[in-house]
C-alpha positions as CSV (number, residue, x, y, z in Angstrom):
1,M,12.7,-5.6,1.8
2,V,10.0,-6.7,-1.0
3,K,7.4,-3.7,-1.6
4,S,3.7,-4.0,-2.8
5,M,2.7,-2.5,-6.1
6,T,-0.2,-1.0,-4.4
7,G,0.3,2.2,-2.7
8,Y,-0.8,5.8,-2.0
9,G,1.0,9.1,-1.2
10,R,0.3,12.6,-0.8
11,A,2.3,15.9,-0.4
12,R,1.3,19.7,-0.2
13,E,3.8,22.5,-0.1
14,T,3.8,26.1,-1.1
15,R,6.8,27.0,-3.5
16,S,7.7,30.3,-5.2
17,G,4.2,31.6,-4.4
18,R,2.4,28.4,-5.7
19,D,0.4,26.0,-3.6
20,I,1.1,22.7,-5.0
21,T,-0.5,19.5,-4.0
22,V,0.6,16.0,-5.5
23,E,-1.0,12.5,-5.0
24,V,0.6,9.3,-6.4
25,R,-1.3,6.0,-6.4
26,S,-0.9,2.6,-7.9
27,V,-2.2,-0.8,-8.7
28,N,-0.8,-4.0,-10.0
29,N,0.4,-4.0,-13.4
30,R,2.8,-6.4,-15.4
31,Y,5.0,-3.4,-16.4
32,L,5.7,0.2,-15.3
33,D,2.9,2.5,-16.6
34,C,3.0,6.1,-15.5
35,T,0.3,8.5,-16.0
36,V,0.5,12.3,-15.1
37,K,-2.4,14.4,-14.8
38,M,-1.8,18.2,-14.0
39,P,-2.7,21.7,-15.4
40,R,-1.9,22.1,-19.0
41,A,0.3,25.1,-18.2
42,F,2.7,22.9,-16.6
43,I,2.9,20.0,-19.1
44,F,6.3,21.1,-19.8
45,A,7.5,19.3,-16.5
46,E,5.7,15.7,-17.5
47,D,8.9,13.9,-18.5
48,A,10.9,15.0,-15.4
49,I,8.1,14.0,-13.2
50,K,8.0,10.5,-15.0
51,T,11.7,10.1,-14.8
52,M,11.2,10.6,-11.1
53,V,8.6,8.2,-10.7
54,Q,10.9,5.6,-12.2
55,K,13.3,5.9,-9.5
56,Y,10.8,4.8,-7.0
57,A,8.8,2.1,-8.8
58,S,9.9,-0.5,-11.5
59,R,6.3,-1.9,-11.8
60,G,2.6,-1.1,-11.7
61,K,0.2,1.3,-12.9
62,V,1.2,4.6,-11.3
63,D,-1.1,7.6,-11.6
64,V,0.2,10.9,-10.6
65,F,-2.2,14.0,-9.8
66,I,-0.9,17.6,-9.6
67,T,-2.7,20.7,-8.6
68,V,-1.2,24.1,-8.7
69,E,-2.7,27.3,-7.4
70,S,-1.1,30.8,-7.7
71,Q,-0.7,32.9,-4.4
72,G,0.6,36.0,-6.3
73,A,3.2,34.8,-8.0
74,N,3.8,35.9,-11.7
75,E,1.0,38.3,-11.6
76,L,-0.6,39.3,-15.1
77,V,1.1,42.7,-16.1
78,V,-1.1,45.4,-17.6
79,A,1.0,47.5,-20.2
80,V,0.3,50.7,-22.0
81,N,1.0,50.9,-25.7
82,E,2.1,54.5,-25.4
83,Q,2.8,55.3,-29.0
84,L,-0.6,53.9,-29.7
85,V,-2.3,56.0,-27.3
86,K,-0.5,59.3,-28.8
87,S,-1.8,58.3,-32.1
88,Y,-5.3,58.0,-30.7
89,I,-5.0,61.3,-28.9
90,D,-4.0,63.1,-32.0
91,A,-6.8,61.4,-34.2
92,L,-9.4,62.1,-31.6
93,R,-8.3,65.9,-31.4
94,R,-8.2,66.0,-35.3
95,L,-11.8,64.7,-34.9
96,Q,-12.8,67.4,-32.7
97,Q,-11.2,70.0,-35.1
98,L,-13.3,68.6,-38.0
99,G,-16.2,68.6,-36.1
100,G,-16.0,72.4,-34.8
101,D,-18.4,73.4,-32.3
102,S,-20.5,70.8,-32.7
103,V,-17.8,68.2,-30.9
104,Q,-16.9,69.8,-27.7
105,R,-16.5,66.6,-25.4
106,E,-13.3,66.4,-23.7
107,I,-11.1,63.0,-24.2
108,T,-11.0,61.0,-20.9
109,V,-8.8,58.3,-19.7
110,A,-11.9,56.1,-19.8
111,D,-12.4,56.8,-23.4
112,L,-8.8,55.9,-24.3
113,A,-9.0,52.7,-22.0
114,R,-11.6,51.4,-24.2
115,L,-10.0,51.9,-27.5
116,P,-8.4,48.6,-29.3
117,D,-4.9,47.7,-28.3
118,V,-4.4,50.7,-26.0
119,L,-4.0,48.3,-22.8
120,T,-2.3,44.7,-23.2
121,V,-2.3,42.0,-20.6
122,T,0.6,39.8,-20.5
123,K,2.2,37.2,-18.3
124,P,5.9,37.7,-17.4
125,E,8.2,35.0,-18.6
126,E,8.7,32.1,-16.1
127,D,11.6,30.0,-15.2
128,L,10.5,26.6,-16.5
129,E,13.3,24.9,-15.0
130,S,12.7,26.3,-11.6
131,I,9.0,25.4,-11.7
132,T,10.0,21.9,-12.6
133,A,12.1,21.6,-9.6
134,D,9.3,22.8,-7.4
135,L,7.0,20.4,-8.8
136,C,9.7,17.4,-8.2
137,A,10.4,18.5,-4.9
138,V,6.8,18.1,-3.7
139,L,6.6,15.1,-5.8
140,E,9.6,13.6,-4.2
141,T,7.8,14.1,-0.8
142,A,4.6,12.4,-2.0
143,L,6.9,9.6,-3.4
144,A,8.6,8.9,0.1
145,A,4.9,8.6,1.5
146,Y,4.0,6.4,-1.2
147,T,7.3,4.1,-0.8
148,A,6.8,3.8,2.9
149,M,3.1,2.4,2.3
150,R,4.3,0.1,-0.2
151,E,7.2,-1.1,2.0
152,T,4.5,-1.7,4.8
153,E,2.4,-3.7,2.7
154,G,5.4,-5.7,1.2
155,K,6.1,-6.7,4.8
156,K,2.7,-8.1,5.4
157,L,2.9,-10.1,1.9
158,A,6.2,-11.4,2.8
159,E,5.1,-12.6,6.3
160,D,2.1,-14.2,4.8
161,I,3.9,-15.9,2.0
162,Q,6.7,-17.1,4.6
163,R,4.1,-18.9,6.6
164,R,2.7,-20.5,3.7
165,L,6.1,-21.5,2.6
166,D,6.4,-23.4,5.9
167,T,3.2,-25.2,5.2
168,L,4.8,-26.2,1.9
169,D,7.8,-27.5,3.5
170,A,5.7,-29.6,5.9
171,L,3.5,-31.1,3.2
172,T,6.7,-32.1,1.2
173,R,8.3,-33.7,4.1
174,L,4.9,-35.8,4.3
175,V,5.2,-36.9,0.8
176,E,8.8,-37.7,1.3
177,E,7.9,-39.7,4.4
178,R,4.8,-41.5,2.6
179,S,6.3,-42.2,-0.6
180,P,8.5,-45.2,0.5
181,Q,5.7,-46.7,2.4
182,T,3.6,-46.9,-0.7
183,V,6.5,-49.1,-2.2
184,T,6.5,-51.7,0.7
185,E,2.6,-51.5,0.9
186,Y,2.6,-52.5,-3.0
187,R,5.0,-55.2,-2.6
188,Q,3.1,-56.9,0.3
189,K,-0.4,-56.7,-1.7
190,L,1.3,-57.9,-5.0
191,L,2.7,-61.0,-2.8
192,A,-0.7,-61.7,-1.1
193,R,-2.5,-61.5,-4.6
194,M,0.0,-64.0,-6.1
195,Q,-0.3,-66.0,-3.1
196,E,-4.2,-66.1,-3.6
197,I,-3.9,-66.8,-7.2
198,L,-1.2,-69.7,-7.1
199,Q,-2.5,-70.9,-3.8
200,S,-0.3,-73.9,-3.1
201,A,2.3,-73.1,-5.7
202,S,5.5,-71.5,-4.7
203,V,5.7,-67.4,-5.3
204,D,8.6,-66.3,-7.5
205,E,10.4,-63.8,-5.0
206,A,12.6,-62.7,-7.8
207,R,9.3,-61.6,-9.8
208,I,7.7,-59.8,-6.8
209,L,11.1,-57.8,-6.2
210,T,11.3,-57.1,-9.7
211,E,7.6,-55.9,-10.1
212,A,7.9,-53.6,-6.8
213,A,11.3,-52.2,-8.2
214,I,9.4,-51.1,-11.6
215,F,6.6,-49.6,-9.2
216,A,9.0,-47.7,-7.0
217,D,10.7,-46.5,-10.0
218,K,7.4,-45.1,-11.5
219,V,6.4,-43.5,-8.0
220,A,9.5,-41.9,-7.0
221,V,9.3,-38.2,-6.4
222,D,12.9,-37.5,-4.9
223,E,13.9,-35.4,-7.6
224,E,10.7,-33.4,-7.4
225,T,10.9,-32.8,-3.6
226,V,14.5,-31.8,-3.9
227,R,13.7,-29.6,-6.6
228,M,10.8,-28.4,-4.7
229,R,12.8,-27.8,-1.5
230,S,15.4,-25.7,-3.6
231,H,12.8,-23.6,-5.1
232,L,11.3,-22.9,-1.6
233,S,14.8,-21.8,-0.5
234,Q,15.3,-19.5,-3.3
235,L,11.9,-18.0,-2.7
236,R,12.8,-17.3,0.8
237,D,16.2,-15.8,-0.1
238,M,14.3,-13.3,-2.7
239,L,11.6,-12.3,0.0
240,K,14.6,-10.9,1.7
241,S,16.0,-8.9,-1.3
242,N,15.9,-5.1,-1.5
243,V,15.5,-5.1,-5.2
244,P,12.4,-5.8,-7.2
245,V,11.8,-9.5,-7.5
246,G,8.0,-9.9,-8.2
247,R,8.6,-11.4,-11.8
248,K,11.3,-13.8,-10.4
249,L,8.8,-15.1,-7.5
250,D,6.1,-15.8,-10.2
251,F,8.4,-17.9,-12.2
252,L,9.5,-19.8,-9.1
253,I,6.0,-20.2,-8.3
254,Q,5.0,-21.6,-11.8
255,E,8.1,-24.1,-11.2
256,I,6.8,-25.2,-7.6
257,N,3.6,-25.7,-9.1
258,R,4.9,-27.9,-11.9
259,E,6.7,-30.1,-9.2
260,S,3.5,-30.5,-7.3
261,N,1.8,-31.5,-10.4
262,T,4.5,-34.3,-11.2
263,I,4.3,-35.5,-7.7
264,G,0.5,-35.9,-8.2
265,S,0.6,-37.6,-11.5
266,K,3.1,-40.1,-10.2
267,C,1.7,-41.1,-6.9
268,S,-1.7,-43.1,-6.6
269,D,-1.6,-43.3,-3.0
270,L,-4.7,-41.5,-1.3
271,Q,-2.9,-39.7,1.4
272,I,-0.1,-38.5,-1.0
273,A,-3.0,-37.2,-3.4
274,R,-4.4,-35.4,-0.3
275,D,-1.2,-33.6,0.4
276,V,-0.8,-32.8,-3.1
277,V,-4.1,-31.0,-3.3
278,E,-3.2,-29.1,0.0
279,L,0.3,-28.1,-1.7
280,K,-1.4,-27.0,-4.9
281,A,-4.0,-25.0,-2.7
282,E,-1.2,-23.1,-0.8
283,I,0.9,-22.6,-4.0
284,E,-2.2,-20.9,-5.6
285,K,-2.5,-18.6,-2.4
286,I,1.1,-17.7,-2.7
287,R,0.7,-16.9,-6.4
288,E,-2.1,-14.6,-5.6
289,Q,0.0,-12.7,-3.1
290,V,3.0,-12.7,-5.4
291,Q,1.0,-10.8,-8.2
292,N,0.7,-7.7,-5.5
293,I,4.8,-7.5,-5.1
294,E,6.7,-5.3,-7.2
């Protein structure tokens, strides 16, 4: 099943005391271009996130947005520098002794807490692999929703392209049916013109047949229509594929367009010219749809 390059997926879970929200969205792009936006504290997980995205998308401009809110995990730890406190106390008592009766104020805990470096606030060491695993687990859920949307959109694109391929088939058949008639009509017109010019003189039938054969060779589109049908068949098969085929589809559309241009340049018949215009219009619509396929 073909997938669209445009999609969106979102997931939110609480893991290891963290509220993790992941959003994935993408638009068309020639190649895979993944951008991850998340808190700087978790930047160590960026490579793992991009690697996981590559498992779900091969083309497209993919943006991943991650927000993380702590719910009590890894609380900050306040530590007392005991050795420094003892040194401060000794120093303060020494100051009291030096000040004598003029310094009688008792040393309080608040006094000690205000002194430099008595209290230190630290964050416990985190398990980076565990955090990365948590982020990737939520990402995987978001990517599943993202993929489901792309598959739904891809199915609609494939159905639309299939209908247009049926139209191309019908128009190609009209060209194939009309092309031999143009040769017969040319031969009749040529014969009538030569009879009009020569009037009573006899008309060289061999010359008429030769001219008609030359004309038939010039306007023959058998090779082009055969290749056209081959391309259409390949395109239909690709739409059933489970692997990314967007680039191949784009190439085939170029080839189909080239065949239609050749048919148009060979045929001077008004009806065929109209059919070719319709062919090119449908081909352009298919090209626009193919640009959305991964």
